[in-house]
Phi, psi and omega in degrees: 000146175223149180267123178268313171220178182300336183237010180231130184229142173267128184224170175258147174305135180084354180294142176265124180251130177255127178243118176256139179243114178257124181261137176235122178065024179204155176288177182272076179257070184226150184221143177237134172241140179233121183050038174091353181247149180291150178238126177283141178292147176268345178205153178250357182216091355285164178298120188227136176236142175241131177230150177250125181296127183253345182289148175281172175307133183087353180263180184222137170245158183226144173228153175227128173257122178247132181236162178226143174241120177295162183302330182270006177290137178293159182300333182265015174292139183215159165242137178238133180261138175231133184235139178223139178251147182292342180272007178097184180109349178093187178258131182251141174275116180270200181293156171250159180231120184249151182304326182279355179292149177289329182237130182257024176243150174227128175273143176232128180250133177244111180261122182276135177244000000 
């Protein structure tokens, strides 16, 4: 896997992508959808999701991470995304989601090469 932008990644068909969500000053109120369907977490400490790329070479898969901040969350509460692919390339720092953001969702695009 390689990072093209903070929210766009180059992957191989069939690659397993691990997405970790680290919460700071807030509970783990996060949800992941992949190609429109919900994904159950594989771990809660840290909150971890595993997805398998289904698109063929030249195709695209999509994920959305949705987070929630309760009313009592401090302004500097954040979620940080980290992504790793089974085909190598290391761990990438993805988008962050802050309590003060207007939108608490982040789209992730996986382009197959």
